C-alpha positions as CSV (number, residue, x, y, z in Angstrom):
1,X,153.3,50.6,110.4
2,X,154.8,50.6,106.9
3,X,153.3,53.4,104.8
4,X,152.3,53.2,101.0
5,X,155.4,55.3,100.1
6,X,157.7,52.9,102.1
7,X,155.9,49.7,99.9
8,X,156.1,51.3,96.7
9,X,159.4,52.8,97.2
10,X,160.1,56.7,96.1
11,X,160.3,55.7,92.7
12,X,157.1,53.4,92.4
13,X,155.2,56.7,94.3
14,X,156.4,59.2,91.4
15,X,155.0,56.4,89.2
16,X,151.3,55.8,91.1
17,X,151.4,59.7,91.3
18,X,152.1,60.2,87.6
19,X,150.0,57.5,86.5
20,X,147.1,59.5,88.3
21,X,147.5,62.5,86.5
22,X,147.4,61.0,83.9
23,X,144.6,59.1,84.2
24,X,142.8,62.2,85.3
25,X,144.4,64.5,82.9
26,X,142.7,62.4,80.3
27,X,139.2,62.0,81.6
28,X,139.0,66.2,81.9
29,X,140.6,66.9,78.3
30,X,138.1,69.3,76.6
31,X,135.7,68.0,74.1
32,X,136.9,68.5,70.4
33,X,134.7,71.5,68.8
34,X,132.1,70.5,66.6
35,X,132.5,70.1,62.9
36,X,131.4,73.4,61.4
37,X,127.5,72.9,60.2
38,X,127.6,72.6,56.2
39,X,126.5,75.9,54.7
40,X,123.1,76.2,53.9
41,X,121.5,75.9,50.7
42,X,120.2,79.2,49.5
43,X,116.1,80.0,50.0
44,X,114.1,78.2,47.2
45,X,113.4,81.3,44.6
46,X,110.3,83.1,44.9
47,X,107.8,81.7,42.8
48,X,106.1,84.3,40.3
49,X,102.6,84.9,39.4
50,X,101.4,83.5,36.3
51,X,102.0,86.0,33.4
52,X,98.7,87.6,32.9
53,X,96.8,86.0,30.1
54,X,96.3,88.3,27.0
55,X,93.1,90.0,26.4
56,X,92.0,88.8,23.1
57,X,88.3,89.4,23.5
58,X,88.3,92.5,25.4
59,X,87.1,91.3,28.4
60,X,89.0,94.1,30.7
61,X,86.5,96.6,29.4
62,X,83.6,94.3,30.4
63,X,85.1,94.2,34.3
64,X,82.8,97.2,35.7
65,X,79.4,95.2,34.6
66,X,80.3,92.2,37.7
67,X,78.2,92.3,40.4
68,X,75.6,94.0,37.9
69,X,72.8,92.2,36.9
70,X,72.9,90.0,33.6
71,X,70.8,92.3,31.8
72,X,73.4,94.9,31.5
73,X,75.1,92.5,29.1
74,X,75.7,94.3,26.2
75,X,73.6,92.5,23.1
76,X,76.7,91.0,21.2
77,X,77.9,92.7,17.7
78,X,78.9,89.0,16.6
79,X,77.0,85.9,18.7
80,X,79.6,83.6,17.7
81,X,82.4,85.5,19.8
82,X,80.3,86.2,22.9
83,X,78.5,83.9,25.5
84,X,76.0,84.3,28.1
85,X,75.7,81.4,30.7
86,X,75.1,80.5,34.6
87,X,78.1,79.2,36.4
88,X,76.7,75.8,37.3
89,X,75.3,75.9,33.6
90,X,76.9,73.3,31.2
91,X,79.1,75.2,28.4
92,X,81.1,73.5,25.7
93,X,84.7,73.1,26.5
94,X,86.2,74.3,23.9
95,X,88.5,77.7,24.3
96,X,88.2,80.9,21.8
97,X,90.4,83.3,23.0
98,X,88.4,85.7,21.4
99,X,85.1,84.6,22.8
100,X,83.7,87.1,25.6
101,X,82.4,85.0,27.9
102,X,79.7,86.3,30.7
103,X,78.8,84.2,33.6
104,X,76.0,85.2,36.3
105,X,75.0,83.2,39.3
106,X,71.7,81.4,38.4
107,X,70.2,82.3,42.0
108,X,70.8,86.0,41.8
109,X,70.9,86.6,37.8
110,X,74.0,89.1,39.1
111,X,77.1,88.6,36.7
112,X,79.9,87.0,38.6
113,X,82.9,86.7,35.7
114,X,84.0,88.2,33.0
115,X,86.4,86.1,30.7
116,X,88.0,85.3,27.1
117,X,87.6,81.7,26.4
């Protein structure tokens, strides 16, 4: 019986073994390192709160009335610069930064908001 080495000869056998190692070696090569991740973008800036509106009408001095009955609204010295209205009542949309507005709840009569405008 003839062996594989005898059929191929010594040189043929070496070539076959060498080819087998090359094929196996090609299959076992390590995968290349993955490409580095691109640098992450910096986080977006934190939105700052809008600047407070100037207190041109003196609303800050009347904030203690919020939650109190509308009967406690002071009688205006200059009625054209003060408005009292319910929160669901229609009012003019003109903006006057010097006008002091008192808005009350129509059902309870309690002041809900004091602001300029």
